[in-house]
C-alpha positions in Angstrom: 10.9 21.9 7.7 11.4 20.9 11.4 9.0 18.5 13.1 7.5 21.2 15.2 6.9 23.4 12.2 5.5 20.5 10.2 3.0 19.6 13.0 1.8 23.2 13.2 1.1 23.3 9.5 -1.3 20.4 9.5 -4.9 21.4 9.2 -7.4 18.9 10.6 -11.0 18.7 9.7 -14.0 19.1 12.1 -13.4 15.6 13.4 -9.7 16.2 14.1 -8.6 14.1 11.1 -6.4 14.6 8.1 -6.4 12.4 4.9 -3.2 10.5 4.3 -2.0 9.0 1.0 0.5 6.2 1.4 2.8 5.7 -1.6 5.4 3.0 -2.0 8.9 4.5 -1.9 10.2 2.0 -4.4 7.5 1.4 -7.0 5.7 4.7 -6.5 2.4 2.8 -6.4 -0.3 4.4 -4.3 -0.9 1.8 -1.7 -3.9 3.3 0.2 -5.7 6.3 1.6 -6.5 6.6 5.3 -6.7 9.2 8.0 -4.6 10.4 10.9 -5.4 12.4 14.0 -2.7 14.4 15.9 -1.8 11.5 18.1 -1.4 9.0 15.3 0.7 11.5 13.3 3.0 12.0 16.2 3.4 8.3 16.9 4.2 7.7 13.2 7.0 10.3 13.3 8.3 9.0 16.7 8.3 5.3 16.0 8.9 5.1 12.2 5.9 2.7 11.9 2.8 4.2 10.3 -0.2 4.7 12.6 -3.6 5.7 11.3 -6.9 6.6 13.0 -9.7 4.1 12.3 -13.0 6.0 11.7 -15.0 2.8 11.9 -13.6 1.7 15.3 -12.8 5.2 16.6 -9.4 4.3 17.8 -5.7 4.6 17.0 -4.6 2.0 14.4 -1.1 0.7 14.0 -1.0 -0.6 10.4 0.0 -4.3 10.4 -0.7 -4.9 14.1 -2.9 -7.9 13.3 -1.6 -8.8 9.8 2.1 -8.1 10.3 1.9 -6.0 7.1 3.6 -3.1 8.7 4.3 0.2 6.9 7.7 1.8 7.6 7.9 5.6 7.1 10.6 6.8 4.8 9.5 10.4 4.3 6.4 12.6 4.8 5.2 15.7 2.9 2.3 18.1 3.4 0.3 19.6 0.5 0.1 23.4 -0.2 -3.1 23.8 1.7 -1.9 21.8 4.7 -4.9 19.5 4.6 -3.5 16.3 3.1 -0.4 14.3 3.9 1.7 12.2 1.5 3.8 9.3 3.0 6.6 7.5 1.3 6.5 4.1 2.9 8.1 0.7 2.7 5.4 -2.0 2.8 6.1 -5.2 4.8 5.1 -8.3 2.8 3.9 -6.2 -0.2 0.3 -6.2 1.1 -1.5 -3.0 2.0 -5.2 -3.8 1.6 -7.3 -5.8 4.1 -8.5 -7.8 1.0 -5.0 -9.2 0.6 -4.2 -7.1 -2.4 -1.0 -5.1 -2.8 -2.9 -1.8 -3.1 -6.4 -0.7 -2.1 -6.8 0.6 -5.6 -7.0 -2.8 -7.3 -10.3 -2.3 -9.0 -9.6 -0.7 -12.4 -11.8 0.9 -15.0 -11.8 -1.5 -17.9 -13.5 0.7 -20.5 -11.3 2.4 -23.1 -10.0 5.7 -22.0 -9.4 8.4 -24.6 -5.7 9.0 -25.1 -4.3 12.4 -25.8 -1.1 12.5 -27.8 1.8 14.1 -26.0 3.3 16.5 -28.6 6.3 17.3 -26.4 7.7 13.8 -26.0 6.7 10.1 -26.1 6.1 8.6 -22.7 5.3 5.1 -23.9 8.9 4.1 -24.3 10.1 5.2 -20.9 11.4 2.3 -18.8 9.9 1.5 -15.4 12.8 1.9 -13.0 10.9 -0.2 -10.5 9.9 -3.1 -12.7 11.2 -5.7 -10.3 9.1 -4.3 -7.4 6.0 -4.3 -9.7 6.8 -7.9 -10.8 7.1 -8.9 -7.2 3.7 -7.4 -6.3 2.1 -9.4 -9.1 3.8 -12.6 -8.2 3.0 -12.2 -4.5 -0.6 -11.4 -5.3 -0.8 -14.7 -7.3 0.7 -16.5 -4.3 -2.1 -15.5 -2.0 -4.8 -15.5 -4.7 -4.1 -18.6 -6.8 -5.3 -18.7 -10.3 -6.1 -21.9 -12.2 -3.7 -22.6 -15.0 -1.1 -20.0 -13.7 2.5 -21.0 -14.2 3.4 -19.0 -11.2 1.0 -20.9 -9.0 2.4 -24.2 -10.5 5.9 -23.2 -9.2 4.6 -22.3 -5.8 2.7 -25.6 -5.6 5.8 -27.6 -6.5 7.8 -25.8 -3.9 11.3 -24.4 -3.4 13.2 -27.3 -5.0 11.3 -26.9 -8.3 11.9 -23.1 -8.2 15.6 -23.6 -7.5 15.8 -26.0 -10.4 14.3 -23.4 -12.8 16.7 -20.7 -11.5 19.6 -23.0 -12.2 18.3 -23.7 -15.7 17.8 -20.1 -16.5 21.3 -19.2 -15.2 22.7 -21.7 -17.8 20.5 -20.2 -20.5 21.8 -16.7 -19.7 25.4 -18.0 -20.1 24.7 -19.6 -23.4 22.8 -16.6 -24.8 25.7 -14.3 -23.7 27.9 -16.2 -26.2 25.7 -15.3 -29.1 26.2 -12.1 -31.1 22.6 -10.9 -30.9 21.6 -9.4 -27.5 17.9 -9.9 -28.1 18.2 -13.6 -27.0 20.2 -12.5 -24.0 17.6 -10.0 -22.9 15.0 -12.8 -23.2 16.9 -15.2 -21.1 17.8 -12.6 -18.4 14.1 -11.7 -18.2 13.3 -15.4 -17.6 16.0 -15.5 -14.9 14.7 -12.4 -13.1 11.2 -13.7 -13.2 12.2 -17.0 -11.6 14.4 -15.2 -9.1 11.4 -13.1 -8.1 9.3 -16.2 -7.6 12.1 -17.6 -5.3 12.3 -14.3 -3.4 8.5 -14.4 -2.8 8.6 -18.1 -1.8 11.3 -17.4 0.8 9.5 -14.4 2.2 12.0 -11.8 1.0 11.4 -8.7 -1.0 13.5 -6.9 -3.7 13.8 -4.0 -1.2 15.8 -6.2 1.1 18.0 -7.2 -1.8 18.4 -3.6 -2.7 19.4 -2.7 0.8 22.1 -5.4 0.7 23.4 -4.1 -2.6 23.7 -0.6 -1.2 26.2 -2.0 1.4 28.5 -3.0 -1.5 28.9 0.4 -3.1 
């Protein structure tokens, strides 16, 4: 669909707004729900940085303008009725919510939810292809919201030299485990290494998306 056709298909409400769902292009996590008017939608498409319309301030809103937590547009879809937009975005710094959380949907129902068995196939064993991104979000959230007794916060408090020491130790453990016949120990040590690497990435202000982008250059 061309830009001109896309813009014509959008149906705004009586206030000239359309609801927008922002989804992380990597982890597929729903980051937030906001609104756009025609101007903010056009600016988003033209600049590649997501602009919303603030209903509380009644003004155009460049996401990240004050926090530097910009959202970069990767793709945009419109639903069948034309009254809701879905953005695939790359989130700067892993923070989408004004509370400092990675997603605005951080308050979860804790009561038990009835599970219905899937007779077609078991979904429980499916691997999360974006586990590193999810891990990063948890670790970064711990960095900005310290928790007493957290090993992750202990590493951040000790600083980069301590983190580097642990990465080096885990690299050695991976090498040793690779010499063994059983792969279960190797999987355990690789998990430890990836965890500590993710802590290092968060400490240095990088993201796994940036690492992924670098890897794509080496294909």
